[in-house]
N, C-alpha and C positions, 0 to 999 in steps of 0.2 A: 835357427834353422829348425822345422820341425823334424821331428825323428821318423822313420821309416817305419811304419807298423807292421809287425810280421803276423802272419794267419798263423792259427794251429797246425796245418798242414805244412807249411814253411818249418815253423819251429820244429814238428816231425822230422823231417826230412833231415833237418839240421844235426838233429840228435842220433840221428842213424848213422848219417857219413863219418860223424865225430867217433862214432862208436864201433867205425868198420863193421855195420851192418847194412850198409849199403852194398859193401862189394868186400867180400876177404882179402886181405892185404897179406902178402908175404914177408914177414916182419917178425924180428926174434922177439921171443916172449918179454925180455926187460922193457922193448921198445914199444910193446904192444899194452903193458901195463903201464907205462906214463903217457901212451896216447888217449888210453880209456880212463885213467883216474883210478887205477888200482882194481882190485876185484875183492867182494865180499867173500868170506873165508869159513864160516861158520860149519857148512856141510861139505864134507870132503870132495865129491865130485864135481862140484858146482863151478870152482875157477876151469876144471878142464873142458867142460861143456860150453862154458862162456868164450873161453878161447875157441874150442873147435866152430863156432859159430863166427868169429872173428878174424882168425887166421887161417890163412891157405894150408893144406897140408898140415895143419897142427896135431903134434901125436903126445899122449901123457909125458913120453919120457924128453921130449923138451922143457916141460916145467918143472920136472924132477931134477933135471940138468942146473937149470936156472937156480933152484934151491940149493942143492948140493955146492956149487960154485960160489955161492954168495952173491950171484947177479940180481936176484929175487929173495926177499923174505917175507916171511907170517908173521903177524904180530897185532895185537890191539892198538887198534889207531882210529880212524874217522868215527865217530859215535859211538867211540869205546866198544867196536866189535870187532871182528878176526875181519884181517884183512891180508891180501897179498900184496906188495909194490914192489918195484925196481929198489934197490940197494940206495940206490942216490935219492930216491923221493922217501925213503925210509928215513934216512939221516935230514932231512929238513922238516918233516910232517912227525916225528915223533915228539921234538922238544917244543913244537908248536901246541900240540893235542894233549901235551901233560894236564896242561890246566883244567884241561874238560873233563879229562881221566879223574884227576883230583876232586873236582866239584861233583862227580857223580858217584864216587865213594862217600865225600863229605855226606851227601844226599842220603846215601843206601845204609850206612851207619847208623844213624838213630831210627831208620826206619825200621829196622830188626832188631835193635836193642843190644848191639856189638860197640863196643868201646874199643878204639885203635889211635894211635900215632901212625899216621901215613908216612913220614921221613923216615920216624926207627923202623917199621917194619920194612920199608925199600932199602935202607942202609944195612940192617941183619941180612936182608935175604941176599944181598949182593957179596956178603962175607960168606955166606954160606954156599954160594953157587960158583963164586971165583971165577976161576978159567974154564971150570968143567960144563958140565950140565946136570941137572936136578928133576927127578921123576915128581909128579903132583903131591903124592904122600909126603915127601921130605919138606916139600915147602910150605904143606898142611901143617904137620907138626911143629916147625919153627911158629907158623902163624898162631896158633893156638895157643902157644905159649907167651904171647904178645896182645893177646886180646882179651877182652872181658865181655861175659854175655853168651848168648846161646851159639848154636851151630844151625844158622837158618837152612842149609841145604849141602849136599854133599861137597859138592865145588866152590863154595862161598868162602873157604878160607887160601886155597892154594891160589883162585884166580885173585885174590884178593895180593898176595904178595907179586905175582906175576903184574897186576896192575901197578903195583907200588914203587918196584923195582924196574919196570918197562923191560922185561925179557922177552927174548925172542923164541919162537920155536924153532926146532932143529928137525932135519930130516930122521924120519921118514914121514913126519906131520906135513901136510900139503899133496903129499903122493899119492896118485890114482888108488884107490881100494884101503887106504889107511883110516882107521878108526880110533878114535879117543884121542885123551887129550896128547899123549907124547910127550917128550922131555923138553926141557929150558934151558937157554944160556943166556948170560948178558950179552948185549950188543958186542962189549967190549972182546969177549970170551970168543963168540960166535964171525964176527964180523970182521973183526981186528982192531976196533978203535972203538972206545965210549962215545956215544951221543953226548954234545955239551949245549948249553943255552945258546951258544952264540951260531947252533948250527940250523937253528929255528928260521925258518924262511917261509914266513903267512904271505910275499907275494907268490913264490912257486906254488903255494896251496892255492891260490886263487887262480892263477894261470892255469895249473891242472887240471880245476873242475871248469873254466870256462872253454878251455882246450877240448877236454872231455864231452859236457852238458851244455854248453852254452849253445845262444846266448842264455842269460841266466839274472836272476836277481841278485841282491846282497844276502835276501833272506835265504835262498836256495841254496848258497854256498855256505853258509851258516847251518842250515839244515843238514846239509850232506857230511859237514865236516865236525858238527856238536860243538864249535865255538860260536859264543855270541857276536852279533852282528859288528861291537864295537871290538871286540880283539882282530878280523879281518879286515876291517877299515883299512887300516894301514897298507894292506897287499893292494886294495883297489885304487888308494891313493899313488902308489908306487907307479904303476902302470898307466900305460897310454891305451886304453880304449875307447873303442866303439858304442853307440848308442843307439837302441832302440826302444820300442812300445808294443807290448802286445795288444790285443784285442782286447784288453778287459783293462787297457792304461796303464799298466804298469812299465817303469824302468827296466831296460836289459841289458845288460854289458857283455860287451864280447871281445875277444882278441883281434886286430886289425885284419887279419889273414881268415878269420874262423869261416869255414864253407856256411854258405845256405842256399840248398840246391833250389831249382824252382818246385813248387807245392806238387805239380805237374810228375814229378821224377817218380817213377812205379818201382816201389824197393821190392825185394826178394822175399820170400817168406820165411823167416827165422824162427829157431826156438831159441829161447832163455832158462837157465838154471833157476833154482829156489834162491832167493836174495838177490837177483839181478842187481847189481847196481842202477840202472837205467831207470827202474821203478822207483829208488828211493832217493835219489839226488837232486829232489827238487822239495820246496817248503810245502808240507802237506796244506790241503789236499790240492794246492796246484800241481799234478801230477799228469795232465789230461793230453799233454803234448805226445805222450806213448801210452796211456792208462786210463780209457774212458771212465767218466765220473761213477757212472754206474753199476760197472766192475769193481771199484775200487774196494768196498769190503768183501768182496769175494774172493781177490786176490791176496790184498793185505788183510790178514787175520788181526782179530783184538790181541792176541798172544802174541804176536809181532811175528808169525810165519809168514813167508811170502811165498805164492806157489809157484812152481816152474811153468813156465807160459808160452805161447808161440803168438807170433806176430802176422798178421795177412792185411796189406796194404799199410805196413809201418805201426799197426796199433794192436796191442793185445786183444784178441779174438778166442782165446781159450786157455784151459790149461794143460799140461801132458803129464803120463806118468806110465813107467814101464813094469809090467805084471809078468815075473818069472817063473816058470816051471823048468823039470827036468832037462827039456829038450826045448822046449819055444820060450822066446821073449817076444812078448804081444804091448806092443804102443798103443794106449789107451788114449785117445784125443776127448776132450770134454768142451767142444764148441758151445760158446755162450749164445751163438746163435745161429741158423743154419749156414755153412760155409758157402759164399758166392760160387754160381758154378766156372766163372774164370779163374777160381784160385785152388780148386779142390786137386789138380792132377799137381799140382806145383808142391803142394801142402802133403800129398802122400810121398812123391818123392823125395823131398827135404826131409820127411819122417823116416823114409826108409836107410837114409843116409847116416841119421842121427842115431837108430838103431843100429846099425853096421858098426858105429864109432863105439856104442856103449856096451854092445855085445858081439865082437868080431869073432867069436869062437860060436857063434849059434847058426846052426845052417838054416833055421826057419823063424819066419815070423809073422805076426797077422798086426792088420791096424785097424781101429775101431773110430768110427767118426760120431 
């Protein structure tokens, strides 16, 4: 039987539906995190803005509560970058992704001229942390004594300790308005038990990606997770999946009940934060289901930065920022092309709501297109 060919607009609508961007849903934070495949969390406000765009009535306190109650956790996970995921997903993801993290550090060390034993640093770091918490400076002091070579950057050594020992961030890291790296604990000390290799669940990793970003290729799941295709293959083989083709002829995989809304479905205007996962969950440069190729280099910078963007008709149409003064917060919209007349009012109204979320105590605002 010939696989159904999905158009770019059908793939776009499928992505929006799974990311809760077609319609905000009234769900708990842990449930939202599992449905949308976790949230990239290098930039403090980003997870909050991402949830505001997806969860009906979301308030920052809801994410704070989930982190305090250990129902969500912030840690270095997919692509060796900071993410906030549900605690259930953390236990499955962390041991599965440890291979990628080890390979990343094995590559970085020789490139910057630093010699270290990854396993020894991990063991000594866990001994130092114990059942408590440690600050970056304390981790750096230990790691400096266990490495040979220069100090490539201010954060190199404490990040090496965090990565080798699989440490998690403790609150207030992840809270609205929090800045800096915060403090770190072991998963056993913070969550109640240590992750073990037996917890690794590549099948769940694949299921989460397809549920959040599918239909997708094996390469897409590899790019999103940071694991080689050979490592995620068992996850695909263990699942009963539907198959499609895209307009380029690539084979796409999907969960049996994964939604694929009609191409003519009209999506609402949505605002995405810096490093939103929808722009990074696919094998480059195959991100055109949401990010037009001619905007990719504008949005995804060479240094790894990813701009906050807004969607019109489901696709990235511009970037946004907020300029603050003593009395006024101004939402600045940089549309990449003239905004179609039928979308201007909705863009202004959603922008007003975003600014009200970001600046609830600011009585006035301006908006520029």
